[in-house]
C-alpha positions in Angstrom: 122.0 -39.5 32.4 124.5 -39.4 35.2 125.8 -35.8 36.5 129.5 -35.4 38.0 129.4 -34.5 41.5 131.4 -31.4 40.8 128.4 -30.5 38.5 125.9 -31.7 41.1 127.4 -29.2 43.9 128.1 -26.1 41.3 124.3 -26.3 40.4 123.3 -26.6 44.3 125.0 -23.8 45.1 123.9 -21.6 42.3 120.4 -22.6 43.3 121.1 -21.5 46.8 122.6 -18.2 45.3 119.6 -17.5 43.1 117.1 -18.5 46.3 119.0 -16.2 48.4 119.3 -13.2 46.0 115.4 -13.2 45.8 114.9 -14.0 49.6 117.0 -11.0 50.3 115.4 -8.6 47.4 112.0 -9.8 48.6 112.6 -8.7 51.8 114.3 -5.3 51.2 111.2 -4.7 48.8 108.6 -5.8 51.6 110.8 -4.0 54.7 109.7 -0.1 54.3 105.8 -1.7 53.7 105.9 -3.8 56.8 107.4 -1.4 58.7 104.7 1.4 57.8 101.8 -1.5 58.5 102.8 -1.6 62.1 102.9 2.3 62.6 99.7 2.4 61.2 98.5 0.0 63.2 99.6 1.4 66.6 98.1 4.6 65.3 95.0 3.2 65.0 95.1 1.3 68.3 96.0 4.3 70.1 93.3 6.5 68.3 90.7 3.8 69.4 91.6 3.9 73.5 91.4 7.3 73.0 88.3 7.6 71.4 88.8 9.0 68.3 88.6 6.3 66.3 85.0 4.1 66.8 84.8 0.1 66.9 84.1 -0.9 63.3 84.6 2.3 62.1 87.0 1.9 58.8 89.8 4.2 57.8 92.5 4.3 55.1 96.2 4.1 56.2 96.5 7.8 55.3 93.5 8.7 57.3 94.4 7.1 60.2 98.0 8.8 60.0 96.0 12.2 59.7 94.0 11.5 62.5 96.7 10.5 64.6 98.9 13.5 63.6 96.1 15.8 64.2 95.0 14.5 67.7 98.2 12.6 69.6 101.6 13.8 70.4 104.0 11.1 71.5 106.5 11.8 74.1 109.3 9.8 75.7 109.7 9.7 79.5 112.3 8.4 82.0 110.5 6.1 84.0 112.9 6.5 87.2 112.0 10.0 87.3 108.7 10.2 85.2 110.0 13.3 84.0 110.0 13.9 79.9 113.3 13.0 77.9 113.6 15.0 74.7 116.7 13.2 73.9 115.5 10.3 72.4 113.3 10.3 69.1 109.7 8.7 69.8 109.3 8.1 65.9 112.4 5.7 66.1 112.4 4.6 69.8 111.1 0.7 70.3 110.2 -0.1 73.6 110.2 -3.5 73.4 113.8 -3.4 71.7 115.0 -1.2 74.7 112.9 -3.6 77.3 115.5 -6.7 76.1 118.6 -4.5 76.2 120.2 -5.1 79.2 122.2 -1.2 78.4 118.2 0.4 78.1 116.7 -1.5 81.3 116.7 -3.2 84.2 115.2 -6.6 85.7 111.8 -5.9 87.2 111.4 -7.4 91.0 109.3 -10.5 90.8 105.7 -9.8 90.0 102.7 -11.5 88.8 102.5 -9.9 85.3 106.1 -11.8 84.6 107.8 -8.9 83.5 111.0 -9.6 83.2 112.9 -6.1 82.5 112.0 -2.3 82.4 112.7 -0.1 80.0 114.7 2.9 80.8 112.5 4.9 79.2 108.8 4.7 77.8 106.8 6.2 74.9 103.5 7.7 76.1 100.8 9.4 74.3 99.5 12.8 75.1 96.1 13.2 73.3 95.9 17.0 72.6 92.8 19.1 72.1 92.2 22.9 71.6 94.9 25.5 72.6 97.3 22.2 72.9 95.9 21.2 76.3 96.0 17.7 77.5 92.5 15.8 77.3 94.2 12.4 78.2 97.3 10.3 78.0 97.7 6.9 76.7 99.9 4.3 78.4 101.5 1.1 77.2 100.2 -2.0 79.1 101.9 -5.7 79.0 101.4 -8.6 81.6 101.2 -12.6 81.4 97.4 -14.0 81.3 96.9 -17.7 80.8 98.5 -18.4 78.0 100.3 -15.3 76.7 101.8 -12.2 77.2 98.9 -9.6 76.6 99.8 -6.6 75.0 97.4 -3.0 75.4 97.0 0.7 76.2 95.2 2.5 78.8 94.0 5.7 78.4 93.6 8.3 81.6 91.9 11.4 82.1 94.1 14.6 83.3 93.2 14.2 86.7 95.5 10.7 86.1 92.5 8.7 88.0 89.9 8.2 85.7 89.8 5.8 82.9 89.4 6.5 79.4 90.0 3.6 77.8 91.6 0.5 77.2 92.5 -1.8 74.5 94.5 -4.8 73.9 96.2 -5.5 70.3 98.2 -8.9 70.9 97.1 -11.1 72.8 97.2 -15.6 72.7 94.6 -16.3 74.9 91.5 -18.7 74.4 89.2 -17.4 72.2 85.7 -17.1 73.1 87.5 -16.9 76.9 90.2 -15.1 77.6 90.2 -13.6 74.4 87.8 -11.9 75.0 89.6 -8.7 76.2 89.6 -7.7 72.6 85.5 -7.8 72.3 84.2 -4.1 72.4 81.4 -4.8 74.6 83.6 -5.2 77.8 86.3 -2.6 76.2 83.0 -0.5 76.7 83.0 -0.8 80.5 86.2 0.4 81.8 85.4 4.6 80.7 84.7 5.8 83.9 86.3 3.7 86.3 88.8 5.0 89.2 92.6 3.9 89.5 93.3 5.2 92.6 91.3 5.2 96.1 91.2 8.6 98.6 94.4 6.9 100.0 96.0 6.8 96.8 96.1 3.0 96.3 95.4 1.2 93.4 92.2 -0.3 93.4 91.4 -0.9 89.7 90.4 -4.7 89.4 88.9 -7.2 87.6 86.4 -8.9 89.7 84.5 -12.0 89.5 81.4 -11.8 88.5 79.3 -8.9 87.3 80.4 -5.0 88.4 77.9 -2.1 89.1 77.9 1.4 87.3 81.3 3.6 87.6 79.6 5.8 89.7 78.5 3.4 92.4 81.2 0.4 91.6 84.3 3.1 90.5 87.0 0.3 91.2 86.1 -3.0 89.5 85.2 -4.2 86.1 83.3 -7.2 85.0 85.0 -10.9 85.0 85.8 -12.5 81.5 83.2 -15.5 81.6 85.5 -18.7 82.1 88.8 -16.8 81.9 90.0 -16.0 85.7 93.2 -16.5 85.1 93.1 -13.9 82.0 91.0 -11.6 84.3 93.3 -12.1 87.3 95.9 -10.9 84.8 94.5 -7.8 83.4 94.2 -6.6 87.3 98.3 -7.6 88.1 99.6 -5.8 84.5 97.6 -2.5 85.7 98.8 -2.6 89.4 102.2 -3.2 87.9 102.7 -0.4 85.3 100.4 2.1 87.5 102.7 1.4 90.6 106.0 2.7 91.2 108.1 0.4 89.3 105.9 1.6 85.8 104.1 4.6 85.6 103.9 5.8 89.2 106.6 8.4 89.1 105.3 10.2 85.7 101.6 10.0 87.6 102.9 12.0 90.6 104.8 14.4 88.6 101.3 15.1 86.6 99.0 15.1 89.6 101.5 17.8 91.1 101.5 20.1 87.9 97.9 19.8 87.8 97.4 20.9 91.8 99.9 23.9 91.1 97.7 24.8 88.2 94.7 24.8 90.3 96.4 26.5 93.3 
C-alpha cells in the first residue's frame, strides 16, 4: 500500500505532537520531584560535613529535612564585603547559576583551581546549637582536579581556623585514585586541622605522603595515593576560597566579631 505525501507528512506531524506532549507532561510531572531530590541531597551533604549525619546512616527525605531545619541556618553573604545579605532568599538562591550570570558575578583572576567567575553572593550555612549560638560555619568550595571540577563543603569551627569536616558530593575523578576524595577514611583525617598559621597565612594543604596527627602536623592531610594532581587540586581550591577572592572577607569579619565578644 502506498501513502500520499500529505498522509506521511500529516502522520509524522501527529506523532511529533503526541511525543512532544508526552515529554513535556512527563517533565512537568517530574520537575517538583527532581527539585525535591536535589534539595534533600544538598541538605544531606551539609549534615554530613557538620557531623550531624554519620557515614552509612540511612535517613528518609523527611528525616533529613527535619534534622536540617532543626540545626542548620542558610545565610546569604556578599563575598566582597563578607557581610550578610538579607535581601536574597536563601531557599531560592542558586549559587552556580549566579556564578554563570555576568550580572551577578565577576571574572576571577587567573588561578590554579580554574575558577572562571566569582558570584557576588554565596550561600553558606550556620550550624546552630543551644541558645542560637553558631557551633560551626559551612562554606561551599569547588575547583578543578585532574579530570573534573570537584564540588564540596568545608566546615569550620567558630574560630574560623579549625576544620570540623570536609566533604565532596560531585566529582568525576578516577575511581580508586582521585575519586578517593569521597572516601570516608580520608575525610576522617581532616577534623582538627588548622587553616591559618599564627601570621594569618593559609597553610592547610594535602601533602605528598602521610601527615601526622592534627596536634603534631596541623596544616597537612595525607595525600591521595596515585592522585597527585587531584590532591593538588584540593589544596588549590581551599587556598582560593579561603583567600581574599573568596571567603577571606567573611572570615576576617567573623574573627573580629569573635574578638569583640571576648574583650
